[in-house]
N, C-alpha and C positions, 0 to 999 in steps of 0.2 A: 705620755702625760695623762692620758685618759684611760690607761690600762686598767686601773683599779675600778674606775666607774663602769667601764664596759663589762668587766667580770661580774660586777654586782648586778648590772641590768640583765646580762645574759642568764645568770643564775635565777633571777626573778622571772624571766620570760620562760625558762624551762621548768619552773615549778608548776605542778598541777593546779588548776583553778581552785580545787577544794582546799588546798593548803595555803593559799595566798591570804593576805590580810584583807578582810572584808571591807576595810576602809582605806582605799588606795591613796586618798588625799593625805591621810596622816603619815603614810610612809613617805610620800613625796616631801612633806613639810619637814621630816626629820633628816632628809638627805643633806641639805646644805648646812651641816654643822661645822664647827671649827676643825674637828678631826678630819672630816671628809674633805673640807676645803684644803687643808694642808697636804693630804695625800694626793688630791687631784691636781693641786697647783703648788708644786714644791717651791716655786719662786717667791711665794708669799712669806716663807720663813725669814727671808732676808729683810723684809719690810714689815715685820710684825708690829713694831711700835706705831707705825703709821696707819694700821688698820682701824684703830679706834677713832682716828680723826678723819678717815676717808668718808667720802660722800655716800649717803644711803642709796643714791641712784645706781652707782656701780655695783653694789651688792645685789640690788634687785635685778639688774641686768644679768649678772652671773647666775642667779637662781633661775631666772626665766630661760636662759640658754640650757641649763642642766635639765629643767623640766621638759623642754622641747626635745632634747636628745633622748631622754628617757621615754617620752611618749612615742617617738618614732621607733624605738627599740621594742617597746611593748605592743606595737600595733600588730594585729593578727595577719598572718600571711594571706596573700590574695587567693581567691577561689580559682583553682586550676581549671575546673569545668567551665567556669564563665569565660576564662581566657581562651580555652579551646573553642568555645562556641563563637566568640568574637573573631578568632582567627579564621574559622570556617566561613563566616559571613563576609569577612574581608576578602578572602580568596575567591568566593563565589562571585563577588562584584568586580573583581580585578581581572581585566581581560588579558593581562600579561602573565597569567599563571601558565607554567610550562606544561603542555599536554604531551602525552606519550601514548604509544600503542597499548590499548587495554585500559585507559584511564576511565572510559565510560562504565566499564564493569566495576571498577573500583569505586565509582560513585553510587553504585547500586543498580545500574541498568544492565542486569544480567538476565537475558531472555533464553538461555540455554541454546537449543538447536532449533532452527526453523527459519521462516521468511524474515521475521523481525531481527533475529540474530544476524542474518546475511546482510540486511540493509544497514544494521549498526556497524558491522565490519567494513562495509564499503564506504559509508560516510566517514568513519573514523580514519580510514587509510587515505581518503581524499583530503580530509582536513589537515592531517598531520604530514602526509607525504608531500603535498603541494604547498602547504603553508598558507592556504587561502582562508579568508574570513568565513564565518558560518553561512552567510547567505550564498556566497559563491560555491562553497562546498556542497550545499543542498542542490543547487542547480546542476553542478557537474555530476553529482550522484544520480539524479533523475535522468540526466542525459545518458549516462552509462547504462542504466537499466533499460532505457529505450533502445539503445544500440544492441544490447544483448538479445532483446526480443524482436529485433527488426526482421530477421529471417522468418520467424514465426508469422509475422504479419504479412510478409511477402507470399508465403505459402497459402495463407488464408485468403488473401486477395485473389490469387490465381484460381483457387477452388471456387470462390464466390462467382467469379466471372464465368467459369465453365458451367456452373449450375444455372446461372441466369440464361445462358445460351440454349441449353436443352430443356428449359422449363416448359416451353410450349408443347414439346413432345411428351414430357412427363405428365402433363395434365390429362391427356387422353388415356394413358396407361393406368394411371391411378383411378380414373373413373371406372375403367373396366375391372380393376381389382376390387373396387367397392361393390360393383354389381355382381361379380362372381361370389363374393363373400355373402351377400344377401341371398342369392339364389342357391347357395351351398354347392356351387359348381367347382369342385376341386381341380379338375383338369384345366379349366379356363383360368383359375386363379394361379396355378403353377406356371402356365404359359405366360401370363402377364408379369409375374415376378421374374421369370427368366428374361423376358424382354427388357424389364427395368434394369436388371443387373448388366445385361449386354450393353445397353445404352450408356450407363454410367461408366462402365469399363472403357468403352470406346471414347468417351469424353475425357478420360484420364482423371476421374474424380476419386479422391482419397479423403474420406471424412476425418481421419485423424489430423490432417493438416488444418482443417477448418477449426479444430478445437484447440490448437496450440496457443493462440493468443489469450486463452483463459488463464494462462500462467500469471498474467498481470494481476489477477484477482487476489491471490495470497500475498503477492509482493505489495500491492496497494494497501492491504490490511497491515502488513508489517511496517510500511512507511507511516501510516496513521498512528499505529501504536507507539512507534519509536519517537516520533516528533511530539506526540502528546506528553509522554513521560519526560522527555528532555526539557520541554518548556515548563512542566510542573515542578521539576526539581529545584531551581533551574540549573542547567549545566553552565559552568563558568564561561563567561564571554558572550552569552546569548543576549545579555542586556545591552550590549553595544555591538552586536554582530550583524545588524541589519544594514539597510542602505536607503537612501532617499528619505522619504517621510516616515518610514517604519524602521527606526534605528533599534528599538527594543523589540526583540523577537519573542519575548515572553508575554506580551500584551497584544490585544487585537489591534488591527489597523484602525486608526482613529477616523479615517475618512471612508472606510468600507469599500475602498477601490479594489482590493484584492479579491474579496468574494464576488463582487459584481463582475469583475473581469473574468473570473472562473466560470460564472454562469453564461456570459456572452460567448466565451470560447466553446463551451459545451454545446450551445445552441447551433453554432456554425459547423461544429463537427458532425452533428446529426443532419444538418441541412445538406452537407456534402455527401451524405450517405454512409456515415460512419468512418471508422479509422481505416477501412479497407478501400476507400475511394469510390463508393457509390454502388458497387456490385455486391448485393447482399440478398440472402434468401428470406429476410424478415419482411413481413407484409408492410405495405405503405402506411396503413392505418396505425400499426404499432410504432413505426418510425416517427410518424407525426406526433404520437402521444409522447414518445421519448424526447422529441425535439422541443416541446413546450413544457413538459412536466419536470424533467430532470434539471434544467437550468434554474427554474424557480425554486425547486426544493433544495438544491445544492447551495444557492445563494443565501437562502434563509437560514439553513443549518450552519453555515460557515461564518455568520456575521460576527459572533463573539468568540471564535476560536483564537488561540494565540497566533501572532503574525507568522511564526515559524510554520505552523500547519497551513495557514492561508497561502503563504508564498509557495509552499511545496505543491499543493494541489493546483495553484494557478499556473505554475510552470509545467506541470504534467498535462493540463488541459491545453496549454499553448503548443506544446510539442505534438500532442495528438492532432490538433488543428493543422499544423504544418505538414504532418504526415498524410492526413486525408487530402490535403491540397496537392501534394506531390503525387499521390497514387492516382489521381485523376488525369495526370499529364501523360500523353502517349509516349513521349520520349523517355520518361522515367520508367514506365512499365516495360518498354522494349529493352532498356538497359538491364533491368533486373530479371528479364525473362518472364514477366507476368502476362497472362493471356489478355488480349485487348478487351476493352469494355464493349459490351453489346450495344446495339442501337437502342435508344429509348423507346422506339416504336415497335420493338420486337415483342409481340404478344401472341402471334399465331405462327405455326410451323411454316417456314419458307420452302418454296418449291425447289430451290437450289441448296438447301441446307445439307451440310456434310453428314449430318446424323439422320437424314431421311431414310437411308437404307437400313438403319438399325431397327426401324419400326416394322413389325410384321404386317404384311398386307392384310386387307380386310377379308379377303377370301380364305386366308389361312387361320383366321381367328375362330375361336369357338363362340358362337353367339348364344348366350344363355336364353332359355325360354323365359317368358314372362312369369313371374311368381304369381301364385294364386292370390286373389284379392283377400285381404285380411278381413276378418269378420268385424263388423261394427259393434261397438259396445265398450264397456269399461275394460274388460279383460280379453277382448277379441284378438288384438295384435299379439299379446303375450301368449295366448293359447296356440296361435299359428306358429310362432317361433319355436315353442316347445315341441310341437308335433314334428316340425321339420328336423329339429335336432335329434329327436328320438328315432325318426325314420333313418337318419344318417348312420347312427351308431348301431341300430338293429339290422341294417341292410335291407330295409323295406322301402327304400325310396324308389318308386316305380317310374320316375321321370329320367329318362336317359339323356339328360341335357348335355352330358359330356361327350357324347358320341359325335364323330365327325364323318363326313362323307369321304369318298375316295379322292375327290378333287381337292378337298381341304387337306387331306393327309399328304397328297403329292405336292401341294403348294408349300406346306410346312417343311417337307424334305428339301425342296429347292431352296428355301430360305436358309436352312441349316447349312447346306452345301456352300451357298454364297457367303455365309458368315465365316465358315472355316477358311475359305480362300482369302477373304479380307483380313482375317486374323493372321494368316501366314504371311501375307504381304506386309502387314504392320511389323511383324517380327523381323522380317528381312530388312525393312527400312531402318529399324532401330539398330540392327547389327551393322549396317553400312555406315550409319552416323557414328557409331561407337568406334569403328576401326578406320 
């Protein structure tokens, strides 16, 4: 019944705007003519005589319906770009959006290769593989990273305890090394360096193990970079991915409890002596500075971070505190094979120390002569140092400070022989333990 009208309106809609009637009202007024009414409403032909006497209200109603139908037909199509934008906004706020492996990169979070990409891969697999909400996925990912680095912290704690035990012996050796350098006594310096190496080897110190926990630095930067970009996007579901009082992970904690808790946990970590459980080679003054400075700085900096970042670093600090507490327990150190913590009163070499034999006796040491008194004045000390350096390289140093007596040479030989025997015994003990 409306086929002719629809064809007319479609033809008008497909007509370019430049060829249309500039006065659309006149076109609309010409549509409800008798001819158009007969074509659109064939049933009217059977009641043609009664049209003249029909009420004007019915005619107006038919005209209004035709105008409304024509207006809907001529309406411009909706803007597809606006529809796409609204769909994106709706999906970003909808927590039921189906996530899949690789969806973070599809959202634009592509960091290539590196620590940030590794953390992104781990967080995405935990979130999708376990089906956990975002807050639980973050906690589990931080726990997994802590477990991966656990052996590194075990090795570092063991090395720190061993260094703390031999520190009283190292103090005297380093003082003699400094004195030998100042007096340009090369033989004495080489003897002290050899003594230092022997002592560290006997204590089982390997410096590369002490540096392994530094792997958490690039991983921590990757966590910071990833969480900041995820909260800025935001990733779908973060608006309702929190827990307790911080349901929205894209805004900061309204009560500032997360940054304050991070600062408190950091304070107690340094109070316990760091993540290695108290045995550290860092000076007490520096530890005291870290204990008070870092918690204050971290709390102030994190106040207005998104809750996702605040929660991530809060749980990281809490896990570090738990680790520091466990590393101070003797049963825990014994289970993981970590060297026992030294006594807090250990500041001087003990007479029954197992490393006492590693130190060369006083009679076998080369005692450097007292250096000449530096000349007083603005350039006196500098001139003296230049003269000593020149005498060393030109071979004109007339001070035979490196010479040793026959008794000293004999004592040194006895010490070397004793060291060889001890080293052989240690090798045999290691073989017996191995087999």
